[in-house]
C-alpha positions, 0 to 999 in steps of 0.5 A: 329193796324198793330201789333194787326192784325199781332198778331191775324193773327199769332194766327189764323194761329197757331189754323189752324195748330193745327186743321190740325195736330190733324185731320191728326195725327194717333196713334201707337199700340203696342203688349206687353207680349211675351218677357221678355226682352222688359221692364215692362208695365209701362216702355212701356207706359212711353215712350209716344210712344203708344196710345194702348197696346195689352197685348199678349196673352190669347191663351187658351180658348173655348170648355170648356178649362180653359182659361189661359193667357201667358205673357212669362217671365213677370209674372206666371199666375199659381201662380197668379203672374200676379195680380202685373200688376194691377198697371202698367195697371192703370198707362198706363190708367192714361196716356190716353193709352187703355190697351187691352187683345189680344186673340189667337196669332199664337200659341195656343189652342183656338176655339169656339165650339158654340154660347153658347160657345162664350157667355160663353167666353164673360162672362169669359172675362167680369168677369175676365178682364173687368168691372165684378167681379170674385174672381180669376182676373188674373190682379187683379182689374185693368179693361182693356179697351177691347178685341183684336181678333188676331185669326190665328188658330182653326176655323173661327166660332162663332167669330161674336157671341163672338164680339156681346156678348162682345159688349153687355157689353159696355152698362154697365158703361164703353165701351168695345173696340173691336179690331182685327188683321187680315192678309192683304189678304182680306177677312181674313180667320179667323175673316172676318165674325165677321168684318162684324158685324160693331162692331170693333172699331179698326182693325190693319191689318197685312201687313206682312208675305203676299207678295201678299199685303205688301210693297216690295222694293219700290213697294207700289202697292199691299199694297195700293190696299189691304189698299183701299180694307180694308178701303172701305169694312170693317165697323170698326171705324179705320183701322191701318197699321200693321207692324214689328218693325224690319226685325227680327219681321217677315218673310217678310214685314218690311218697312224702316222708311224713306220708310214708312215716304216718300212713304207709309204713304202719300199713305194711310193717305188720307183715313177717316178711317186711324187710324195710325200704329200697330207694332209687338212688344214692344221687336223689337221696342226696338231694332230699335227704330222704333216708335220713328222714325215714331211717328211725321209722323204717 
């Protein structure tokens, strides 16, 4: 009996550990597409380090412009060369990784001129990247999981409209995930209004290039205060801590792995909205091995 009881106790303990681990576990999101030396999309997903891959970027759209993706040296959209990514996207998704198209970026020609313009952009995204149909799908027949709003220019108008129109497509067979990458000063100057819609699933806040709300040399006060504001105010499913994967990946805000693990993560993981960590970008992560170092602690 004693042996049987010990076995049952060990089993119960292991079940509890698994449950606690799964509840506490966060995800890692990565941006891929802006450096041809960062490996293929399939190789990125095969690392096993990432749960979300944001394809960066669609920097040209809106106001009547012909939308155009820009994946740096990975493929040439002008010659329909990015359709080869279709198999890579499906490979990622087969591993349970969500592949998302990121709109905007730090350099681009994009803005929405009206609510109707937002509707037209949503229709384009649905037909060319999501579950709709088009003769000129840039990634072939692969169906992406959602759209990321990395809006850092143009105007702050009608992003809420775009979110509403895209969300409307979720009722058709497959959910359209909506994500955003605002700056950490609250509220974000570009998509702050759109986030109020409550339609966003994941918000990876950029806690870098903004000293007033980022980690600085052992001091987590500014970051922690901003984190609390984001997690208690924004009606999103999960909030992610957005970080540069290398000191070279941003002007400021890099957090050494040991500091992230020992100081920052313990301070923010208590939030029910904690989702994990977002990294910019795959190229810089390759240089430092950042995601591999933090994966078991996120």
